[in-house]
N, C-alpha and C positions, 0 to 999 in steps of 0.2 A: 504493500500499500504506499501512497505517496501522500504524508500529512501535511505537505507543503511547508513553507518557511515561518509563515505566521498563522497563529491560532488565536481564538479568543476563549477566555475563561470566564464563565457568567453563571449566577445562580438562577437559571431559568427554571428550577423547581419550584420557585415561589411564584412563577408567573401561571396564568392560568393557561389550558391548553391551547385555545386559539392563540392567546398573546405570545406562548413560547415558539409555535409553529411560524408565526409572523416574524418574530425576532431570528429565528435560525434563518428563514429565507433571505432576510436583510443581510446576514453575515455571510452567506453563501453569495448573495449578489455582489458584495463589496469585494470578493475574491480571496475571502480567508480559506485556508485548506481545511482546518479542524474548529470544532466547537466543543469545548471541555466543560463537563456537567459535575459539579461537585456532589458530595455526599453531604446533606444538611437534614435537619429535622423537617423535611417536607418529602416531596414525592421521590420515590426511589429513583436513584440516578439511571440504572439500567433501564426501567419502565420508561424513564422520561426519554432516554436515547432511542428506544424502539419506536415513540412517537415521532420524534423528529428525523428519524431516518425516513419514515413513511412520508414526511412532508417536505423532503428536500431530495435532490438528485445527485448532486456531486460531493456536497460536504460530508466530511468525515465527523463521526460523533466520538469522542472519548470521555472516559470517566477520570474525573481529576480531584479527589480519587474516590474509589469506593472502599469502604472500610472492610477488611478481611473479618472482622468481629462479626459482621452483620448477615454473613453467608458463609457455608461450607465451601471447602476448595472445588468440590466437584459441581455444586451449583453455580458458582462463579465461572468455571471453566465451561460447562453447558450453555450458559446464558451467552457468553462470548461468543461460541461456536455458532450458536443459532443465530444470533444478530448479525454475524459476519455472513453467514450463508444467505440470510433474508435480504440483506442490504448489499450484496456484490462486495463484502470486504471491507466496508466503509466503518470499520469499528476498531478501536483502540482501548484496549482495558487497562486502566490505571488503577492500581491497588495500593492501600495505604495501611499503616499500622493503627491509625487514628491516634488517640490521646487518652492516657490514663483516666481523666476526669469524666470524659465521654463514655469510655468502656466500661468503667466501673458504675458511674454515678447515674448514666442514661440507660445503658443496655444491661447492667447488672452481670457483667462478667468479669472475670479475673484479667488484670492486664499483666500479661506475660512478657518476659522480656523479648524486646522486638525483632532482634536479629535472628536468634535461633528459630523462632516462631514463623518468621517470613521465610525462612529456609524450608522448614517443612511445609509451609503452605504451597509454596512454588514447586516443590517436588511433588507433593499431591496432586497438584494441577496437570503436572507433567504426566503422571500416570493415569489420568482420568480416562475411562472408557466411554467412548462417544460414537454411538451407532446412527446418528441422524444423517441426513444428507450433508455432504462435506462442502465447507465454504470453497471458494475459488483459489484461495491460499491460506496457510496457516495463519491465524490471526496473531497479532503481537500484543504483547505485555509490557508495561513499564510500571515501575514502583516508585512510591515517594520515598526519596531517599536524600539525606542531608549529610549525616556523618560518613566518615570513610568506610566503616564496616558495612553500613548498608548499602553505600554506593558499589563496594565490592561485590555484595550479592546482587544487586542489579545487574553488574558486568557478567558474572557467573551463571546466574540461573533465569534472568529475564533479558528483554530486548533492549532494556535501557532504563533511564531514570526521568522522573517529573518532580524535581525540585521545587518547593514553594517557599515564598519569602526570601528569596536570596539575592546575591548582588553578582556582578560580573565576575568578582575575584572567586566567588563561590563556584561559579560555572567553570572558570579555568581549572580550579582544583577537582572539580568533578569530571571534566573531561580527561584530566591526567589519570585519575583512578580507573574510569571507565575503559580508557583505551579507544582505538579507533572501532568504528563498525557498529557501536551501540548508540541508540538513539538518545539524546540529551535534550529534554524539552523544560527549561525552566519557566516559571510563571513570573510575569512582570507587572505589578500594579502601576497603572497610568493615570493621570489627571491633568486636564487642560486647565490650568489654573495658574495665573502669573503673579498673584499677590501672595508672598511667602507666608503671611500670617494665616490667611484663609487656606491656602494649600495645605500647610502643616497641621492645621486644626482637623481638615478632613482626613489626612493621612493617619493622624493619631487614632481618630475613631477607628480606622481601617485595621491597625495594627494592635488594637488594645488588647485583644484576645490573645495574639501571639505572645504578648509581653508576660503572660501569666503561665504558659505552658511549658513545661521543662525540655520539651525537644526543640523547640524554637529559641528559647533562652540559651540552651547549650550550643546551638549553632551560631548564634549572634557572638558568643564568647569565641567559639572556635575562628570566625571570620574576622576577628580585631576588634570587637567592641567590648566594652566593660560593663560591669554590674551598674555603674553610675549611668550608662548610656541608656538603660532600661528603666530607669527611675521617672517619675512624674510624668508618665505618658510617653517616654522616649526622648532622648536628645535631638536636637536638630540634625547632628551627625547621622544619627540611625535613621531618623525618618526619612531624611534625603537620600539615604543610600538604598532604602527599600522600596520607596515610592518615587517614581519618575514624574515629577509635576513641572509646570512651566509652559511654554509653547511647544507648537508642533515640532520644531527643531530640536529642543531639549529632550522631548521624550523620544524622538527618532535616534538620537545619539545615545541614549540609554540601551535600546534595543539593538543598536549596531556594536555596542560593547559586549553584549552577551554573544552575539554571532561571532566577533572577533576572538572571544574567549573561548569557542568550541561548541557552542550551541547549534544544534541541528534545526531547531524548531523553538520559536518563543511564543508563549500563549499570554494575550494581553488582558489583563483584568481592569476594566474601566471602573473607577471608584464612584460608588453612588453616594449621594449628598442627602443623607438621612431618610431614604427609603430602602425597601428590601429589593425592589426590583429598579431597573435603569430607567431613567428618564431619556426623552429625545436629546437633551442637553448632554447628559451622560454618555450617550451613544455616539456624540459627535466626534470624539477622540478616535473610536474605531472607523469611522469614515475618513478621517483625516491620515491614520497611520495604515490604511488598508494596503495591500500588495498592489505594486505598480509595474 
């Protein structure tokens, strides 16, 4: 499959069915290769992907990410193969370990050590028995990987990695660990706002949750930030590194930096201004940054 150089990461699970289909068609019309659907406390991402695949013709649908805690390995694999067969291969499965507070507090499961469990999960998927009609090619799987050990798993047992909340410097290190031939698809938050105070206020709201979650906090430390950078909503340095804000030129430059660092595909997350779904103004950045 060819997922394209640019994709869109958006919480379409919160949109109504007609709204999400219309949005997906706009993304397809702008020329993006892939629409990434997250796992949130709303419509299931694989169900959402099936709906959007039925309402588009060229656009790839990726999960960014589905929680392995919400489905058994064979269930994830069978859904992946079925969707790939039904939609001529336009499916990329992104798997994640989720977060301890969500796994234990929302799902009621025990949060196990992420790396060994992801290895077992991917090995179980690889050994899955599937007797349905075969897709046109073996569907690909990427995993949410931030730290070096999980990136090594992505290189050894998956088709690549989908890091979230990262910088171009992280992308360079991820490419080094993955090596050549593996998909590297970082997410990048983007915001068309040139007023620093306004932009940083919106950005701080967007990254607020990540500042409380151990896996993101640990990764911020690995890529050069300090504990002080994570206090009081995040330092300007941290906020500016995670969110690409400014004019079209500034946001394009950040995307270019990811590609220069070794990314195969960058999925853009347009930030929302106080709403769960995107407004026409929020979508404007996608039109401006669309593939040319």
